[in-house]
C-alpha positions as CSV (number, residue, x, y, z in Angstrom):
1,M,-3.6,22.2,-24.4
2,V,-5.2,25.5,-23.3
3,F,-7.3,27.7,-25.5
4,E,-8.5,31.3,-25.1
5,S,-12.1,30.4,-26.1
6,F,-14.5,27.5,-25.9
7,A,-15.0,27.7,-29.7
8,A,-11.3,27.2,-30.3
9,G,-11.0,24.3,-27.9
10,Q,-14.1,22.6,-29.3
11,S,-12.9,23.1,-32.9
12,F,-9.6,21.5,-32.0
13,L,-11.3,18.5,-30.5
14,L,-13.6,18.0,-33.5
15,W,-10.9,18.4,-36.2
16,S,-8.4,16.3,-34.3
17,T,-11.0,13.6,-34.0
18,F,-11.6,13.8,-37.7
19,V,-7.9,13.5,-38.6
20,I,-7.3,10.6,-36.2
21,A,-10.4,8.8,-37.6
22,L,-9.4,9.6,-41.2
23,I,-6.1,7.7,-40.6
24,L,-8.0,5.0,-38.8
25,G,-10.4,4.5,-41.7
26,A,-7.6,4.5,-44.4
27,V,-5.5,2.0,-42.5
28,V,-8.4,-0.3,-41.6
29,N,-9.4,-0.4,-45.2
30,K,-5.8,-1.1,-46.4
31,T,-5.1,-3.8,-43.8
32,N,-8.6,-5.4,-43.8
33,F,-8.7,-5.1,-40.0
34,C,-12.1,-6.6,-39.2
35,T,-13.3,-8.0,-36.0
36,M,-16.1,-10.0,-37.5
37,G,-13.5,-11.3,-40.0
38,A,-11.3,-12.2,-37.1
39,V,-14.0,-14.3,-35.5
40,S,-14.8,-15.9,-38.9
41,D,-11.2,-16.8,-39.7
42,M,-10.8,-18.3,-36.2
43,V,-14.1,-20.3,-36.3
44,N,-14.1,-21.4,-39.9
45,M,-10.5,-21.8,-40.8
46,S,-8.6,-21.9,-37.5
47,D,-6.7,-18.9,-38.7
48,L,-5.9,-16.5,-35.8
49,G,-4.1,-13.8,-37.8
50,R,-6.8,-11.2,-37.7
51,M,-7.8,-12.2,-34.2
52,R,-4.2,-11.5,-33.1
53,A,-4.4,-8.1,-34.8
54,W,-7.5,-7.3,-32.7
55,L,-5.7,-8.5,-29.6
56,L,-2.7,-6.4,-30.5
57,A,-5.0,-3.3,-30.8
58,I,-6.3,-4.1,-27.3
59,A,-2.8,-4.4,-25.9
60,V,-1.6,-1.2,-27.5
61,A,-4.7,0.7,-26.2
62,L,-4.2,-0.8,-22.8
63,I,-0.6,0.1,-22.6
64,G,-1.4,3.7,-23.7
65,V,-4.0,4.1,-21.0
66,L,-1.6,2.6,-18.4
67,A,1.0,5.2,-19.4
68,L,-1.3,8.2,-19.7
69,E,-3.6,7.8,-16.7
70,P,-0.9,7.9,-13.9
71,M,0.5,11.1,-15.4
72,G,-3.0,12.8,-15.4
73,L,-3.1,12.8,-19.2
74,A,-6.1,10.6,-19.5
75,D,-9.2,11.1,-17.3
76,I,-10.8,7.7,-17.6
77,G,-12.9,8.1,-14.5
78,A,-14.8,10.9,-16.2
79,A,-15.2,9.1,-19.5
80,F,-18.3,9.2,-21.8
81,P,-19.7,6.6,-21.7
82,P,-18.9,5.8,-18.1
83,Y,-17.0,2.6,-18.5
84,R,-15.9,2.4,-14.9
85,A,-19.3,3.2,-13.4
86,G,-20.0,1.6,-10.0
87,Q,-23.2,0.0,-11.4
88,L,-22.1,-3.1,-13.1
89,M,-24.9,-3.7,-15.7
90,W,-23.7,-7.2,-16.4
91,A,-27.0,-8.4,-17.9
92,E,-27.0,-5.5,-20.4
93,N,-23.4,-6.1,-21.2
94,L,-24.1,-9.8,-21.8
95,L,-27.3,-9.4,-23.7
96,G,-26.1,-6.4,-25.7
97,G,-22.9,-8.2,-26.6
98,L,-24.7,-11.3,-27.7
99,M,-27.1,-9.3,-29.8
100,F,-24.3,-7.3,-31.3
101,G,-22.3,-10.3,-32.2
102,I,-25.2,-12.0,-33.9
103,G,-26.1,-8.8,-35.7
104,M,-22.7,-8.0,-37.0
105,T,-22.4,-11.5,-38.5
106,L,-25.8,-11.2,-40.3
107,A,-24.9,-7.7,-41.5
108,S,-21.4,-8.6,-42.7
109,G,-19.5,-6.4,-40.3
110,C,-19.4,-4.5,-37.0
111,G,-20.1,-0.7,-36.7
112,N,-16.6,0.3,-37.7
113,K,-16.6,-2.2,-40.7
114,T,-19.9,-0.8,-41.8
115,L,-18.3,2.7,-42.1
116,I,-15.3,1.2,-43.9
117,R,-17.5,-0.6,-46.4
118,I,-19.5,2.6,-47.0
119,G,-16.2,4.4,-47.9
120,G,-15.4,1.6,-50.3
121,G,-18.7,1.9,-52.2
122,N,-20.9,-0.6,-50.4
123,A,-24.5,0.7,-50.5
124,K,-25.8,-2.1,-48.4
125,S,-23.9,-0.7,-45.5
126,V,-25.7,2.7,-46.0
127,V,-28.9,0.8,-45.2
128,V,-27.3,-0.8,-42.2
129,L,-26.0,2.5,-41.0
130,A,-29.4,4.2,-41.3
131,I,-31.2,1.4,-39.4
132,I,-28.6,1.3,-36.6
133,G,-28.7,5.1,-36.4
134,I,-32.5,5.2,-36.0
135,I,-32.5,2.5,-33.3
136,A,-29.5,4.0,-31.4
137,Y,-31.1,7.4,-31.5
138,F,-34.4,6.4,-30.1
139,M,-32.8,4.1,-27.5
140,V,-31.5,7.2,-25.7
141,N,-33.8,9.9,-27.0
142,P,-37.6,10.1,-26.5
143,F,-40.1,9.6,-29.3
144,P,-41.6,12.9,-30.4
145,G,-44.2,14.2,-28.0
146,T,-43.4,11.6,-25.3
147,D,-40.9,10.9,-22.6
148,Q,-40.5,7.3,-23.7
149,T,-37.4,5.8,-25.4
150,L,-36.9,2.4,-26.9
151,M,-34.8,1.6,-23.8
152,S,-37.5,2.5,-21.4
153,V,-40.3,0.7,-23.3
154,L,-38.5,-2.5,-24.1
155,F,-35.7,-3.1,-21.6
156,Y,-35.4,-0.8,-18.6
157,D,-38.0,-2.2,-16.2
158,W,-36.7,-5.8,-16.3
159,I,-33.0,-5.5,-17.1
160,R,-31.8,-2.5,-15.1
161,P,-32.8,-4.0,-11.7
162,L,-30.3,-6.8,-12.5
163,A,-27.4,-4.3,-12.2
164,V,-25.0,-4.8,-9.3
165,N,-23.5,-1.9,-7.3
166,V,-19.8,-2.9,-7.0
167,G,-18.7,0.3,-5.2
168,P,-17.0,3.4,-6.6
169,S,-15.7,1.7,-9.8
170,Q,-16.0,-1.5,-11.7
171,D,-12.4,-1.5,-13.0
172,L,-10.2,-4.5,-12.0
173,G,-7.8,-2.3,-10.0
174,T,-10.6,-1.0,-7.7
175,L,-12.3,-4.4,-7.4
176,L,-9.2,-6.3,-6.5
177,G,-7.3,-3.6,-4.6
178,G,-9.9,-1.3,-3.1
179,S,-10.0,2.4,-3.5
180,G,-6.7,2.9,-1.6
181,S,-4.5,0.9,-3.9
182,A,-6.6,0.9,-7.1
183,A,-4.1,2.7,-9.2
184,T,-1.2,0.3,-8.2
185,V,-3.3,-2.8,-8.8
186,R,-4.7,-1.5,-12.0
187,L,-1.2,-0.8,-13.3
188,A,0.0,-4.3,-12.3
189,M,-3.1,-6.1,-13.7
190,G,-3.0,-4.0,-16.9
191,A,0.7,-4.7,-17.4
192,L,0.2,-8.4,-16.9
193,L,-2.7,-8.5,-19.3
194,A,-0.9,-6.5,-21.9
195,A,2.2,-8.8,-21.6
196,V,0.1,-11.9,-22.0
197,L,-1.7,-10.5,-25.0
198,L,1.6,-9.4,-26.7
199,Y,3.2,-12.8,-26.0
200,F,0.2,-14.6,-27.6
201,V,0.1,-12.2,-30.5
202,F,3.8,-12.3,-31.4
203,R,4.6,-15.9,-30.6
204,A,3.1,-16.9,-34.0
205,R,5.6,-16.7,-36.8
206,D,3.0,-16.1,-39.5
207,F,1.7,-13.1,-37.6
208,R,5.2,-11.6,-37.2
209,R,5.6,-11.8,-41.0
210,S,2.2,-10.2,-41.7
211,F,2.8,-6.5,-42.2
212,D,-0.9,-5.6,-42.6
213,N,-2.0,-7.4,-39.5
214,I,0.7,-5.7,-37.4
215,L,0.0,-2.3,-38.9
216,G,-3.7,-2.7,-38.4
217,G,-3.4,-3.6,-34.8
218,L,-0.9,-0.9,-34.0
219,V,-2.8,1.9,-35.7
220,V,-6.2,1.0,-34.3
221,G,-4.7,0.8,-30.8
222,L,-2.8,4.0,-31.2
223,A,-5.9,5.8,-32.5
224,V,-7.8,4.8,-29.4
225,V,-4.9,6.2,-27.2
226,A,-4.7,9.4,-29.3
227,A,-8.4,10.0,-28.8
228,W,-8.1,9.5,-25.1
229,Y,-5.2,11.9,-24.9
230,V,-6.8,14.7,-27.0
231,S,-10.2,14.5,-25.3
232,S,-8.7,14.5,-21.8
233,N,-6.4,17.5,-22.2
234,L,-8.4,20.4,-23.6
235,Q,-8.8,23.4,-21.4
236,V,-10.4,26.9,-21.8
237,S,-8.6,29.7,-20.0
238,L,-10.8,32.5,-18.6
239,D,-9.7,35.2,-16.1
240,G,-6.8,33.1,-14.9
241,E,-8.8,29.9,-14.4
242,S,-8.9,26.9,-16.6
243,Y,-12.0,24.8,-17.3
244,S,-12.4,21.5,-19.2
245,L,-14.7,21.8,-22.2
246,R,-17.5,20.0,-20.4
247,G,-17.0,22.1,-17.3
248,Y,-17.2,25.2,-19.4
249,V,-20.5,24.1,-20.9
250,Q,-21.9,23.2,-17.5
251,N,-21.2,26.7,-16.3
252,W,-22.0,28.4,-19.6
253,D,-24.5,30.9,-18.2
254,F,-21.8,32.2,-15.8
255,L,-18.8,32.1,-18.2
256,A,-20.1,32.9,-21.7
257,D,-21.3,36.3,-23.0
258,S,-24.2,34.8,-24.9
259,G,-25.9,31.5,-25.7
260,A,-24.4,31.4,-29.2
261,G,-22.3,28.3,-29.8
262,K,-23.5,26.4,-26.8
263,P,-23.6,22.6,-27.4
264,A,-26.9,20.8,-26.8
265,D,-25.3,18.4,-24.3
266,S,-22.1,18.6,-22.3
267,R,-21.5,14.8,-22.0
268,P,-20.0,14.4,-25.5
269,L,-17.3,16.8,-24.4
270,S,-16.1,14.4,-21.7
271,P,-12.9,12.3,-22.1
272,Q,-13.6,9.6,-24.6
273,S,-12.3,7.4,-27.4
274,F,-13.7,5.6,-30.4
275,T,-17.0,3.8,-30.4
276,F,-19.4,3.7,-33.3
277,I,-23.0,2.7,-32.4
278,N,-24.1,5.7,-30.3
279,P,-22.4,8.1,-32.7
280,M,-24.5,6.7,-35.5
281,G,-27.5,7.8,-33.5
282,Q,-25.8,11.2,-32.8
283,S,-25.2,11.6,-36.5
284,L,-28.8,10.9,-37.3
285,G,-29.9,13.6,-34.8
286,Y,-27.3,16.0,-36.3
287,A,-28.6,15.5,-39.8
288,A,-32.3,15.6,-38.8
289,S,-31.7,18.9,-37.1
290,G,-30.6,20.5,-40.3
291,F,-26.9,20.1,-39.2
292,D,-27.3,22.2,-36.1
293,A,-23.7,22.9,-34.9
294,G,-24.8,22.4,-31.3
295,L,-25.2,18.7,-32.1
296,L,-21.8,18.3,-33.7
297,T,-19.8,15.9,-31.5
298,F,-16.7,13.8,-31.2
299,G,-18.8,10.8,-32.3
300,V,-20.2,12.5,-35.4
301,M,-16.7,13.6,-36.5
302,A,-15.3,10.1,-35.8
303,L,-17.9,8.6,-38.0
304,A,-17.3,11.0,-40.8
305,G,-13.5,10.7,-40.5
306,V,-13.6,6.9,-40.8
307,I,-15.8,7.0,-43.9
308,A,-13.6,9.6,-45.5
309,G,-10.4,7.8,-44.7
310,S,-11.8,4.6,-46.2
311,L,-13.0,6.4,-49.3
312,L,-9.6,8.1,-49.8
313,W,-7.9,4.7,-49.7
314,A,-10.4,3.1,-52.0
315,L,-10.0,5.9,-54.5
316,A,-6.2,5.9,-54.3
317,T,-6.0,2.2,-54.8
318,R,-8.9,2.0,-57.3
319,S,-10.7,-0.5,-55.2
320,F,-13.9,1.6,-54.9
321,R,-16.7,-0.7,-56.0
322,F,-20.5,-0.2,-55.8
323,E,-22.2,-3.1,-54.2
324,W,-25.9,-3.8,-53.6
325,F,-27.9,-6.6,-52.1
326,A,-27.6,-9.9,-54.0
327,N,-31.2,-10.9,-53.3
328,G,-34.1,-10.5,-50.8
329,R,-32.6,-12.9,-48.4
330,D,-29.4,-10.9,-48.3
331,F,-31.5,-7.7,-47.7
332,L,-33.4,-9.3,-44.8
333,N,-30.2,-10.6,-43.2
334,H,-28.6,-7.2,-43.3
335,V,-31.8,-5.5,-41.9
336,L,-32.1,-8.0,-39.1
337,G,-28.4,-7.7,-38.4
338,A,-28.6,-3.9,-38.3
339,V,-31.6,-4.0,-35.9
340,L,-29.7,-6.3,-33.5
341,M,-26.6,-4.2,-33.7
342,G,-28.6,-1.0,-32.9
343,F,-30.2,-2.5,-29.8
344,G,-27.1,-4.5,-28.8
345,G,-24.6,-1.7,-29.3
346,V,-26.6,0.6,-26.9
347,L,-27.4,-2.1,-24.4
348,G,-23.9,-3.3,-24.3
349,M,-22.6,0.3,-24.2
350,G,-20.4,-0.2,-27.3
351,C,-19.3,-2.2,-30.3
352,T,-16.2,-4.3,-31.1
353,I,-14.1,-1.1,-31.0
354,G,-16.1,0.8,-28.4
355,Q,-16.1,-2.0,-25.8
356,G,-13.7,-4.6,-27.3
357,I,-10.8,-2.1,-27.5
358,T,-11.7,1.3,-25.9
359,G,-13.6,-0.2,-23.1
360,V,-11.1,-3.0,-22.3
361,S,-8.3,-0.4,-22.2
362,T,-10.0,0.9,-19.1
363,L,-10.0,-2.6,-17.5
364,A,-13.8,-2.2,-16.8
365,V,-15.4,-5.6,-16.0
366,G,-18.5,-4.6,-18.1
367,S,-16.3,-4.1,-21.2
368,I,-14.7,-7.4,-20.7
369,I,-18.1,-9.1,-20.5
370,T,-19.4,-7.3,-23.6
371,F,-16.2,-8.3,-25.5
372,G,-16.6,-12.0,-24.6
373,A,-20.3,-11.9,-25.5
374,I,-19.7,-10.3,-28.9
375,V,-17.2,-13.0,-29.8
376,L,-19.5,-15.7,-28.5
377,G,-22.6,-14.3,-30.4
378,S,-20.7,-14.0,-33.6
379,A,-19.0,-17.4,-33.4
380,L,-22.2,-19.2,-32.6
381,T,-24.1,-17.5,-35.4
382,M,-21.4,-18.6,-37.8
383,K,-21.6,-22.2,-36.6
384,V,-25.4,-22.3,-37.0
385,Q,-25.1,-20.8,-40.5
386,L,-22.4,-23.4,-41.4
387,Y,-24.4,-26.4,-40.3
388,R,-27.6,-25.1,-41.9
389,M,-25.8,-24.6,-45.1
390,V,-24.0,-28.0,-45.1
391,Y,-27.2,-29.8,-44.3
392,E,-29.1,-27.8,-46.8
393,G,-32.0,-27.0,-44.5
394,E,-32.5,-30.6,-43.3
395,A,-31.0,-29.7,-39.9
396,S,-33.2,-27.8,-37.5
397,F,-32.1,-24.5,-36.0
398,L,-32.0,-26.2,-32.6
399,A,-29.8,-29.1,-33.8
400,A,-27.4,-26.6,-35.4
401,L,-27.4,-24.4,-32.3
402,I,-26.6,-27.3,-29.9
403,T,-24.0,-28.7,-32.2
404,G,-22.4,-25.2,-32.5
405,L,-22.2,-25.0,-28.7
406,V,-20.6,-28.4,-28.6
407,D,-18.0,-27.3,-31.2
408,L,-17.3,-24.2,-29.1
409,K,-16.8,-26.5,-26.1
410,L,-19.7,-25.0,-24.3
411,L,-21.7,-28.2,-24.1
412,P,-20.5,-31.8,-23.6
413,A,-19.7,-33.8,-26.8
414,R,-22.5,-36.4,-25.9
415,L,-25.1,-33.7,-26.8
416,R,-23.9,-33.4,-30.4
417,R,-26.8,-33.6,-32.8
418,L,-25.0,-33.3,-36.2
419,E,-21.7,-34.7,-37.6
420,A,-18.9,-32.2,-37.3
421,V,-18.0,-30.3,-40.4
């Protein structure tokens, strides 16, 4: 897709993102596609329906990338954020994923679900969004009058040195096949993983009969693929040469007639797909600037589109309902959950959609670590909550934690502290 001006190309990117996100928001609301709900159903009821929908979304996104990348229609290596970076920040992926998984459980939903709930009338999620946005913004942007961020103050000095340089890329194709045969191995590994996921998903008769779960998984996966395609294939033509949107901004002083319309940062014009924690910080910055057009990004439009799509579905089905905190404990749980999601989402470089689907579609090891850590953090939190509730406060947090780890087969049965429930 070649445009005669940067403004036209950027406008197409932003509005295409909004439309894809609008469809995503409406379908997720309609089908109740929810990653926290998927973990909850699995842990508390042994129901894998929504977990299979999540895995279907991963498989569809993965197949899409496997099809687009060899044809040059998805530039994953230049993605924002850099999923395949040579620095494997495993500790940040692990800690961030655990924090995010715990946080989304306390706050009743992940980043995407927070936006869906806002569209459906849930005012609690507006508070969650605001808190996540503030933390996400200051994790990557300095405090006023300083050069310090929350990341540099709280995490950088002790966690970044744990990162491991794995070479040119951390994707499974490069790690297993080397640079020379990375594409071939990546295709083989991706196809195998997708086939295993699809087999597991569709082997269940109940899932095959669930229209909503199939629709949710398909649409979420296809939305991720569509965003990869659109953001990777926009060019600006000038004097017979073509430039990517990011390349144009990086050479703005040489290519543009004036500074008008120049984005504040070129990175958000890189190839990318859906993720929702960093965009919450971007949206806060955009609003705080007085809606400066230079700060309008893919992420901001994705966030707005999901809320709008959810709102439209809620209004069309008359399911829009105002909801507020039930009590002080409910408020504190949501606040704590939002704080953990804000920190964890930036540390882990994504959320359940951003790393669990978009990131895994790139076969990046860091994304796979974050995905596993999110599921573990959420499942363990649910176990602790369950035992604390059943034992009505008589069981200590440590006893509930150890018993939860036993239930999840992460500790031997002999260490169980409480009777199974």
